[in-house]
N, C-alpha and C positions, 0 to 999 in steps of 0.2 A: 499458482494458487496460494492464497494467503489464508491461514487458519488462525482464528482468534480464540484464545483460551483465558480462563481466569487463573488465579494463583494456585488452585488445586489441580489444574490441568484439564478441567471440564470445558468442552466447547461452548462458545457463546453464540447463540443465534440472534439475528437482527442487529449485529454490530455494524456500525458505519465504518467503512474502510476507504482510505484515500491513498493512492499510489502516485508519487510525483517525483520529479527530478529538479532539485535546486541547482541553479547555475554556479559554477566555481569561479566565474569571473566577477570582478568588482570594478566599477558598478556593473550590474547585470545588464545584458542586452535587452532591448525592448521586447523581443519574443522569448523571454527568459525560460519559460517552462515548456520543454519539449513534450513531456508527459505530465498529465494532471487529470486523473480519472478517479471516480468513486464507485463504490458498490456496497452491497449489504450482504452479510453472511446468511447462509441458509440454516436449516435445523442442525446441520453437522458442524456449524461454526466456520465454514469455509466459503470463500468467494473466489471466483476465477476472473482473470483479466487476460485478454488476448492482444499481444503486441506484434503478432506475426506480420501484419501489414507494413510495419516499420523496418523489418529485417531486409537486408540486401545481401544477396549471395556473395560469398567471398569475404564478408566482413569479419574481422577479428574482434571477438568480444561484442557485446551489445549494449548493456546498460546496467548501472547500479542505481536503484530507485529507493527513495525514502518511503516508508510505510507508516501510516498513522491510523489508529483504530479507537473508536469511542462507542460506548454502550450505556444505555439506561440514563440518559441525560448527560449533563456537562461534567460530572465528577468521576468518571471512570475512563481512563485513557491509557494507551500503550503505543509504543513506536518501535521501529526497527528498520532494517534495510533488506532488500532482496536483490540478488544478482541474477539478472535475466541472461540466460545463455541462449544463443541462437539455436533454433531447431531442437529445443529441449523444453520439457516442462519444469519450470522452476518453482520451488516451494519454500515458504517461510512461515514460521509461527510467531505470533505477537501475543504477549501476555498483557492483559488489561489489568491495571491496578488503580489506586486512587490517583487523581490528578486532573487538571483542567483540560478539557477537550480543545485541541488545536486545529480541528477540522472546520473549515468555513461552513456556515449554516446553509449556504446554497449548494453545497456538495451533495448531490443525489445520485 
């Protein structure tokens, strides 16, 4: 679960959130992004993503994903990372401040 808040700690509803994994290889392979999904926060400022279909039993560790959040147009932005643990609910909070939105416009 990703929770989006403002600088006072208040939850932000209707924030656009992107969760993705940038490749560490250079140049990146053609199928570079294993995860790249978007969602919108609810009235509690939270959005959930389910990656359980990607988990394989016996796997050590799962993923560290980048998180980007935008709200109210292109001028309020926040980012962070979330460590996804196998068979566990992972949570992260992103604070949205001033800044240019780096989420693609087709991300819905």
